[in-house]
N, C-alpha and C positions, 0 to 999 in steps of 0.2 A: 909646347911648354918651354918656357925660358928657364934659365938657370935660377933666377930669382923666384919663380913660381914653385920650384921644387924645395926651396929652403923654408922650413917652418918659421913662423914668427916667434920671436922671443916670448916665452910664456911668462905671464904676470898674474899675480893673484887678483881675482875679480873683486875681492873685498878691500884689500889694503894697497893694491898696485905694486907690491914688492916683486922685483924680478925673481922668478923661482930658480934658486941656486941649487936646490937638492930635490930632484924629482921623486926620490924615495919617500919624502914626507908630504908630497903634494896630494891633494884630494880632488877628484873630479865628480861632480854631482849635478844633475839636471842641466847639463850644458855649461856649467860654471867650473872654473878651475881655481883652486885655493892653494896657498903656499903650505898649509898644514891643516890638521883636523881642528885645531883651536879657531882658526879663521873661518872654517866652514861652519862650526857650531855658532860662532858669534854672528855670522851672516844669517843663519837660519833663525836665530833668536832676535835678529835686528838690533844687535848691540853695536853701537858705534865706538864708544870709549867707556871703559869701566875701570875706575881707579882701584877698586878692590875686587878680588874674585875669591872663590873658595880657596882658603889658604892665604889670601891677600895678594896673590901675584897676578899681574896683568902685563902684557907685552909693552916694553918701553917705546916701541915704534908704533904699533897699530892699536894698542889698547885692548886687544882680545884677552879675555880671562884665560889664564894658562891652566889647563887641566891635564894636558899630556906632558908631564914633567920629564919624561924620557927624551923628548925632542927639544926641550927648552935649552937655551944657551945663555950663559951668564958671562958678561964682559964687564969687569969692574963693578960699578954700582948699578948697571943696567941688566935687566933680564928680558929675553926675547922669546917669543912663542916657538920659533924655529930658526934654522940656519938661514933661511931666505931673509927673514926680517933682520937678523943679526948682520948679514952681509949688506943689507940696504941701509943700516944705521938708524940712528934716532932722528926723528923729524926736526928740521931746523925751526919750524914754527910750532907753537902749541896746538895740540889737537882740540877740536871742539868738545865742550862738555855736554853731557846729556843728563 
């Protein structure tokens, strides 16, 4: 085994591709890794982008409906589903509408 083989790959969310900055909020299910429970729920429901969610909040980066407000992060006018999406920032290009 080489030194590189021993290092784990940088974890990314399998739904939104955000680098996972906070492993405490990450969710592993069926071989998939998600940055947070909101992304895991959105993936399970096949939600790509949702402009409004229960309470009207959706992540400014990935569009996941925000249900877990305890893990949500607000920065200025943007709300993010978790620390990982907040750290990744808002997409430079608009997300596709569904």
